[in-house]
N, C-alpha and C positions, 0 to 999 in steps of 0.2 A: 571259866577263863578263855579256855583255849576255843571253845564255840565261838566266843564272841569275836575272838580274832579271824576265825574261819568265816563267820558272816561280812565282817567288815571287809575281808579281803575280798569276798564275792560281790559285795557291794561296789567296791573300787573297780573291780572287773566290769560290772554292768554299767557303770557311770562311762568307764573307758568305750566300752561297746556301743552306748548310746551316743556318745560325742562321736565316734569313727562313723556311725550309721548316718548321722546328720550330716556330717561333712560329705559323705559319699552321696546322699541325696542333694545336697546342696550343689556339687559338683556337676552331678547329672541335669538338675534343674537348669543350672546356669549354662551347661551346655546344650540343653534343647532350646533355651531362649536365643542362644547365639546363632544356632543353626535356623531357628525360626527367622530371626532379622536376617542372617545371610542370604537366605532363600527369597524372603522378601524384597530385600535390596536387588538381588539380583533379576527378579522378577520385574521390578521397577525399572532398572535399568534397561533391560532389554525391551520393554514396553516404550519407554522413551525413545530409545534408538529406532525402534520400527515407527514410531509416531512422527519421529522428525525426518524420516525417510520418505514416508507417505506424503507429509505435508510439503516437503522439499519438491518432490516429484508433481504433486497436484498444482501447488501454487505456482510452479515453474511453467507449467504447460498451459496455465489460464492466460497468462502475460501473451505467450505465443499466439494463441488463438485470437485473442483481441487484437494483436498486431495484424493478424491475417486479415481480419475483418475491416479495421481502421485503414489500415496501409495498402490493401489489395482490393478487397471486394467491392468495398463503397466509392474509391476512386474509379474502380472500373465501371461500376454501375453509374456514376455520374457521367463518365465519357461515353459510354454506350447510349445514354439518353441523349447526349448531343450528337452523336453520330447518327442516330435516327432521325432526328431533327435536319442533320446536315444532307443527308441523301434526298430528302423531300426537298429541301431548298433548292439543291441542285437540279433536281427533276423540274422545279417549277420554274426556273431560269432559263433552263433549255427550251421550254415551251413558250415564255415570254419573248425570247429571242426570234422565234418564228413568227409571233404575232407581231413583232414591231416593224414598223416602216419608215420612221424617221430615223436620222443619223443619231440623233440625241439618244431616243430610246434605245438603239442598239448598242450604243456605246454604255449607257448607263447600267442595263441588264449584263452586257459582257463584263463589266467590272465586278457586278454583284455575282455574277456565276464565278469568275476566277477566286474571288474571296471564299465563296462557298467551297470551292473544291480545296482550297489550301486549308480551311478550317477542318474539313472533313479528313483530308490526309494527315494533319497533324493530331486530331483526335485519334484516328486510326493508330499511329505510332504508339500514342500514350497508352492506349489499351492494351497493346501488345506487352507492354512493359509489366502489366499486372496480372498477364494469364500465365497460369503455371500448371492447372491440372489437364490431363489429356483429353478430356472431353471439350475442355473449353478451347483448346490448341485446334481441334478438329472444326470447332463450329466457325473459329476465326479465319481458318484456311478456307471455308466455304465462302466466308464474307470477302475475303480478299479476291477469290475467283470471281465472285459475282460483280464486284465492285470493277475488275479489270473490264469485264464484258461490257458493263454501263461505261465505262471511260469509252471503248472502242465506237459504241453506238453514238456517244455524244460527240466525238471526235468527227463522225461520219456526218452526222446532223449537221455540225458546225461547218462543215466543209462544203455541203450542198447549199447551207443557207449564203457563205460568203460567195459560192459560184451564181448566185441567183436563182437557184433551184428551190425556192422557198416551199413550193407545193410537196415536194420529194422529201424536204427536210422534216416538214411536218407529219408526214404520212410516215415516216420511220420513227418517229417519236410516240406515233399512236398506234403501231403495229401490236399485234397480241403477244409476239415474241418478245418486244421490248418491255410491255407490261409483267410477262413472267418474270424476265430478270430482275427487273425492279422490284417485285412482289418477293422474289426469292432472297433478294439483299435485305430487303427491310424485314422479312421473316427471321433471317438469319440472325441480324442484329437482335432481334427480340428475343430469339433463342438463347443468345449468349448473355443476354440482360438476365433472363430468368434462372440459367444457370449461375450466374453470381450471386443472385438473390438467395438461391438455395443453398450454397456454399456458405454464403454470410449468415444465414440463419441456423445452419447445422452447427458452424464453430461457435456461434452465440450460445445456442442451447446447451453444446457440450461444455463450454466454460461455465454456464449456470450449474449443470449437473454435477461437474467437479468440485465447485466451489461448496454445493450443498452437502454432497456426500462427503467432503473433507471436513466440514464444521460437525457433522453427526459424529463421524468416526473420533474426533478430537475430544468432541464431549464425552463418548462413550467410554474412551480410554481413560481420561481424566477421573470419571467417575469411579470405574474399577481401580484405580490408582488409590483414590480415596478410601473406598471400601476395604481394599487390601491393607492399607495402612491402619485403618481402623480395627479390623481385627487382630491383626499382629499386637495392637496395643491392648485390645481387652484379653486376648490369649496370654500375654506376658504377665 
């Protein structure tokens, strides 16, 4: 009789121990799951913050580069093309004035010469607004210097022509030193044109590269987050 009571008592104790053990295991299991979700959530939040910072930085830089191309480099290229055409137009009208003999011819080419000079100066001022890089400013300074020399030669030739010394005016325009200054001006414009093309190309390529890199990074981080969430769900 008493042995049955002892056995029953031990059985009750075993049952209590089993319940306590199961309760402890449940608490530990729940704790591990909570920690697992907590770490996973923290990693996901951190990745999202880093991804948003990278995306903001990258896509903020792309419009800046595009604005430099569309707002500076391309307008400068258009104006430089007009500048190159303008310096040749002025040169041609200077020579036409020397060849003219009639009053009507002289007045016509004088008017064309003045318009060509005005357009050249206007285009040169517009180019200055788009020039920012040091190498561009150096090239522009050389163009301004050569343009001033050409202007002096033109003024001297015009003065000789007005004084009736047509032959001397023509000789001045055809001197080797005049061709040297003219070629230097034209080549300076072409050099600045090429510099703007290179800068525009570089900015466009950097914008494309940044966009592609940002797309791949976004894809990689998104896939990693999906895999992390899947692993946490399986482990739970």
